[in-house]
N, C-alpha and C positions, 0 to 999 in steps of 0.2 A: 171321631172314630172312623168316619168315612175317608178322611184325608189319610189317616194312618193305615187304612186297609191296603192301599196300593203298594207302598214299600214293603209291607209285611206279608201280604197274602196274594197279590195279583200275579197270576201266571206262575205260581210257586212250583208247578210241575214242569216248567219249560226246560229246565236243565235235567239231563239224565243223572242217575245216581253217581255221585262223585267218588273218586278214588280215595283210598285210605280210610279215614275215620267213619264217614257216612256209610260207605259200602260195608265196612266191618260191622257196624251197628245193625245194618239191615240183615246180614247173614246171621248174626247172633239172634235177632228177633225171629227170623224164619225157622231157625233150628229150635228155638224155644217153643215156637208154635207147634212144632212136630213132636218134640220129646217131653214137653210139659215139665221140664226141669226149670223152676222159676228162681233158683238160687245160683246155679252155675251157668255162665255164658259159654256157648259151644260154637266152634268153628270147624267145618269139615268133619263133623261127627266126633270131635274130641274137645275136652275142656279147653277153652281159649286161654292160653297163658301169655298172650301178647296184649289183648284188650282186657285190662284187669279191673275196670271200674265196676262199682255196684250196679245192679240191673234196673234201676227205676225207669230210666228212659226206655230200656228194652221192653219192660212191662207195658208202657204206654204205647209203644209201636206195635206190640203183639195185639193189644186191645184194638188199636186202629185197623190192623189187618183183618181182625175178626169182623169188625163192623163194616169197613169200607172196601175190603179186598186188597189185593197186592198191586199197589201202584205208587207212583212218586208222591202223590198227595198224602197217602196214608203214612209214608215214611216221614214226611215233614210236618204232619199235622201237630204232633206234640210241641215242636219248636214254634210253629205258627201260633198256637194257642197260648204258649208261654209268653211270646212277645206281645200279643194283644192283651193278655192279662197284666203284663208289666205296665202298659199304657193305662189300663183301667185302674190299677193300683196307684199310679201317680196321680190320677184325677181324684181318687178317693182320699188319698193322703193330703192333697192340697186343700180339699174342702175341710178335712178334719182339723188341720192346724191353723188355717187362716180364714175359714168360712167362705172361701172363694176358689173356684177351680181354675182361674186364669194362670197362676203359677204352674199348676199341673199341665195345663194345655201348652204353655211355652216349653216346659221341660220335655213333654212328649214329642212335640214337633222337632226339637233338637235331636232327640234320640232317633226318631225314624228317618231323619234326613242325614244321619251320620253313616258314611260308607263302612266304617269299621264295625258297626252294629248290624248292618244289613247284608254285608258282603259274605264272602266265602267263609265257611265254618260257623256262621253266626245264625241270625234269626230266620233265614230262609232255607236252612239246610237241616238234615237229620242228624246233627251233632249234639253234644251235651250242653253246649255253651249258652244257648238261649234259655234253656230250663234252669241252668245254674245261675244265670243273671237274675231271673225272676226270684229264686229263693234267696239269693244273697241280698238283693235290695229289700226284700220283705223282712229278712232277718234284722237288718240294720234299722229299718223304719220301726218295726215293732219294739226293738230295744229302746229306741229313742222315745217312743210313746210311753213305754213302761216307766222310764226314768222321769219324763216330764209330767206325766199324768198320774203316776203311781197306781195304775190299774193292773191287777194280777193277770188278767186275760191276755194282755199284750206280751207279758213274759212267756206265757205258755205258747202263744202263737209264734213268737220269735224263736223259741227253742224248737218248735215243730219245723219251722222253715229251715233252721240250721241243720236239723237232722236230714231233711229231704235234700238239702244242698249236698250234704255228704253222700247220701244214697244215690245222688245223680252223678257226681264227679269226684268222689273220694276226698282227698285232703285239701283240695283247693279252697273250700269254704273256711278252713282253719286259718288261711292266710289273712282273713279279715280280723282275726282276734287281736293281733298287736295294735291295730288302729283303734279298735273298740276299747281296748284296755287303756291306751294312751288318753283317749277322750274321757274315760271315766275318771282317770287320775287328775287330769287337768280341770275337769268340771267338779271335782271333789264328790263324785257320786259312786266311787268304787266301794266304799263302805256300805252304801245302801244295797248294792248288788250282793256283795260277798257275805253280808250278814243275813241275807234273806234265805230262810230254810227251804222255801219252795224252789229257789234257784238251784240249790244243791240237789234237791230231789229230782228235778228235771235233768240236771247234768248227769247224775248217777244212772237214771233210767236210759238216757241216750247212749252213754258209754256201754251199758249192758247190752243194748240192742246191737250196737256196733260189734261188740265182742262175739255175740251169738252169730251174727252174719259171717264174720271171719272164721269162726270155728266150723260152721256148716260148709263154707266154701272150701276150706282146707281139707275137710273130710271128703268132699267130692272130687277134689283135684289136689293131691299131695304135692307140696312145693309151691303152692299158691302164695303163701305168706312171704316166702323168700323173694318171689318175683314182685310182690307188692312193695316190699321194702326197697328193692333196687330200682324198680321201674315206675312206681307210682309215688313213692315217698322220697326219702332223702337221697337215695342213690340217683334218682332221676334229677332232683333239684340241683345237686352238686356235680352231676355227670360223673359218678363214680362207678357206674355199672360196667362190668366187663363185656356184657353182651349187647348193650344198647348205648348208643352215643347220639347226642343231640346237637343242635346248631350252636356254634360258638359265636353268638352275636354279642356285640358290645353292650355296655351298661345302658346306653341311650337308645337302644333298639326300639323300644316302644315310643319314646318321645319322637324319634325320627319318623315313625309311622304316623303319629298324630299330625305332624306338621307337613307331611307329604301326601295328605289327602284323606287319611282315615278319620280325622277329627278336625279338619281344616274347614272354615276359619274359626270354629268355636274354641279351639285351644287357645287362641290369642285373647278371645273374650274372657275365657276362664282365668287367664293370667292377670288380666287387667281389672275386670269388674268385680270378681269375688273378693280380692283383697280390699278393694275400695269399699264395698259394702260392709266388710268385716270391721272396718275402723270408723264407720259412721254410727254415732251413738243412737240416733233416732231410727235407724234402719229396722224394718220389721224382720222377724225370724232370723236375726243375726246369729243366735246360738245354733240354730239348725244348719245354717250355711257353714258355720265352723265345724259342726259335727260331720257333715258329709265331706267337707274339704279335708279334714284330718284323716278320715277313713280312706278317702281316695288317694291321698299322698302316701300314706303308709303302705297301702296295698300296692301302689305303683313301685315303691322302693323294694318291697319284698319280691315282687315279680322280677324286677330289673336285676336283682342280685343273683338269680338262679338261671337255669337253662331257659331258653326263650323260644316261643312260637307266637305268631301274631294273634292267634285266636285266644291265647291265654288272657289277653287284655279285655275281652268282651264284657265281663262283669263291671268294668270301670265305666262303661258308657252311661248306664242309668244314673250312677253316682254323679258323674261330671255334668250330665244334663240337668239334674236337680239343682246342683250348685249354681249353674248359670241361670236357669229358669227363675229360681227364687231371688237371685241377685238382681236380675232385670226388673222383676216385679217390685222389689224393695225400692229401687231407684224411681220407678214409675210412681209409687205412692208418695215419695218425697217431693216430687215436682208439683208445683202449684199451678203453673200455667198449662192450659190444655194444649197450647201450641207445642211446648216442649214434650209433653206426654205423647202427642201425635207423632212428633219427629222420632222419639225413642222407639215406639212400637213399630212405626213404619220402617225404620232402618232395620230393626231386628227381624221383622217379617220378610223384608226383601232379602236379607241374608239367608233366612230359612228357605225362601222360595228358590233361590239360586241353587242351594244344595239339594233341595227336594227334586228339582228337575234332573239333576245328575243321578240321584238314587233311582228315580222312576225309569230313567234310561237304562240303568243296570237291570231292572226287572224285565225289560223288553228286548234288550240286546242279546244276540246269540252268545252261547257259552264260549269264552275265549280259549278254552281247552278242547274245543270241539274236534280239532284235527289230530289230537293225540291218538295214537293207534288204539289204545284201550277204549277211549271215549268214542272214537269213530264207530267201533263195533257196537257199543252201547246205544248210540243214536240210531244205527241201522236197525237194531232189534226193537228199540223204543217206537220208531216211526213205521215199522213194517206193518202193512195192512193185509198182505196176502199170506197164505199158508207157507210155511217153510218146508223145504224138502225133509223127508223123514230121516235121512242119514247124513244130515249136514254136520260138519265138524268145524270148529273154530281154530284158526291158526293164530296163536298168541302165546308168548312165554313170559310176559311182564306180570306185574302184580295185578291180577285179573279179577279181584274180588267183586268189583262193581258189575262185571259181566254176569256173575252168578245170579244176580237178581233177575236179569232178563232171561237167562236160561230157565230159571224157576217159573217165570210167567209162561214161556213157550212150552215147557214140559207139561205144564198144567193143561195145555191144549192138545196133548198127545204127541208132541214132537220130541225127537231124540236128538240132543245136541251134546257134543263132547269137545274136548280139546286135543290138539295134535301139535307136535313140534314141527317147525318149518322144514326140518331136514328129513322128515318122514312122510312126505306127501306121495300119494300113489295115483296111478293112472285111473281115469274115469270116476274118481270119487269127487264129491262136492265139498267145497270149503268156503267158509266165511272168513274173509281176511281184510285187514285195513289196507288202503291203497299205499300207505307208507311201507308196510311190510311187503306187499306185493312187488313194489319197485325194487326192494332189496333182494328179491329172489333172482333177479336178472334173467327172467324167462323171455324167450323170443315170442313175438305175437302168435306164431303158429303152434306154440306149445300149450296153449290154454285158451279157453274162451270165457268171456264174462257173461253170466246169465242175468245178473242184476247188479246195478250200482247206484248207490245214493249215500249221502252223509259220509263221504270219504271212505267207504267200505264197499266190498263187492262179494258176490257169490260167484266162484269160479269153478271150472271143471278142467282138470288136466287131460290132455289128449295125447300124451307121449309116454315113453317108458318111465319106470319109477325114477323119482328124483329125490 
């Protein structure tokens, strides 16, 4: 857990609030904190018709704000706890099925040293994907335990995690159902599930809860269901929406990401060692390796057939890590000579160590987007120690949602901060502006003076006629 702490938690507040999804979630949470509407997500005092996901992550962020205040750690705390709970869950499951936590340790070390799981939009940021990954792996594990141990409590826990996965990021959790169904058919366990009355009771209850949420959300913002259909469900998946268009990346987009650093070199280990273990008769937990492999492959294929963004793949990382961890452990148990066992574990740990150092560097390196005009202003406000001028205005026209978070913090201290177009600047007024935007104004040095400059942004005052 101490080793996992550094990739998942160390300096988690070092990056400013990121543009797009994280910043949108933050504003949704701040507005929910104000208006106490826990069903409808709001943006700029109106129902948010762009960020359409159910509000479970926002609930957790609101709770975090209430307890710890308005800061970057509070924004990312739900994601951080979800990633740490994923590690704990891997250890628990390892002990549950094998009586040994070593497979869980190996799997967890792979997970936290994978750049795709640690990087942007994932475990260290206030996005939905870390929480979704926790609920998706819990869903699959509990269904496996229910089928293998025939204990009803695991069915209930699996259905609960499935519902929370939907309540976190909508339809994505449903993309695991084809793989789960295929495994049930191949393992001849489908009848056991579909004849179980409790399964249908849970299923009906979950569908009713989903329907209630959608009815309430539609009542609070008419037209919501149409937007969900086009921008969250099939319209988004097949890129059929008239108002929203997504990246047209090729079928092998996720695969190329894996081999280009997001899951390298583990992806090659996955291709070699998992099939090897699957066909060794005496290998331990072979059925479980097949189970996770089938679910990972089918989820990968479903993702690859639709519109793509690199963070959609995040729920795959716990699955692939478990496949590799249990496969390495199975081979370890088959080896008789301690020399070979030592070579196997030593090589594996060296591979992890090399990746771990890269991931740790990511937690300590500066934000690569730090010089972006929006991010420059965010870092200026984030690192500002002195009081801001009362009438300071921000010059920026881009998607500035991430700046709103820092405006909220400064306004909480009695400062007045607003926005202005770069074509409407006036003499003697004070402006916060990124150095990039300032250069584009083409002002002469005698036309303005810089009152303060850091983090690629400046407070300036114009000393000339209106411009």
